[in-house]
N, C-alpha and C positions, 0 to 999 in steps of 0.2 A: 361445510357452511357454506353457502351457497350466497354468491353475490353478482346483482343485477344490476344492469346499467339501464336509465332511461335514457335517451337523448332525440332533438328536437331542433329542426332549423328552418327558416323559410326566407326567401329572399324575390324580389321583383326586377326582372330585367327591361332598362331602360332603354328608348328608342336607340340610343349607341350601340347599345348589347353589352351596357354594363351592369353587372349584378349591386344591385340597392337595397338600401332596408332589408337587411338582412336583421334576423331576430333567431338567436342559439340558445338552447339550456341542456344541461346534462345534470344529471342526478346519479347515486349510486344508493343502491338498498342491500342490507346484508339480512340473508335466512328472513325473508316475509317477502316473498311473492305477490300477498295481497293488497300490501302497500305499494310496491313497485307497480302494480296496474293502476293502483288509484290515481299513483304520479302520472303513468301513461298518461291514462286520460286525461288530465289536466292536461298535458304537453299535446295532448292530441285537440282536446278543442282549442287553444293557440293557434295550432295550424290549419284547421278546417277552417275556421275564420278568415284565413288568411288564403284558402283554395277559392273564397268566392269571387275573387277580383282578375282580373286578365293579367297577364303576363306574369302571373304569381307561382312558384316551385316549391315545393315542400317535401320532407320525409319527417317522421316519427318512429321512433325503434323504440322496443323494451328485448333484452337481451341479456345473456348470459356470457360475458364478455372473457377473452384469452387471459391470462395472468403471465406475465412475462417473469424469465427466470430474476429478475430484477425486483420483483414484486408490483412492478407497473402494468395497469388495468391496459390492455390494447386498446384502439379505437375502434376494434370490426369484434364481430365472435368469432371463433373456431368457425369453419366450413360455412359459414356467413347461412348461421341457423338461427333464426329471430322467434324469441314468442309471440312477438307483435308487430306489427308493421305494417304503415298509412305510409302512400307517399303519391303527390298530383301532380302535375305539367299542365298549367293553362296557356 
């Protein structure tokens, strides 16, 4: 069994340097890479929309997460190996 994790987030930095307008999404898919990639593309479209604007930052990632001994999925993959990844800083 393979677990895929898809996550995305974007934010804007205001004039005072504060992070605002944060949008984040996270999904988990079991044993279906094609479906995980379709969810990734949906997340990616949202993040790329934010990339059009000044002072926005964002990330979109698809990866196989590390699984802790207690069964929790880690926030990051082992060895920072992403299946797909998009990042931008404006």
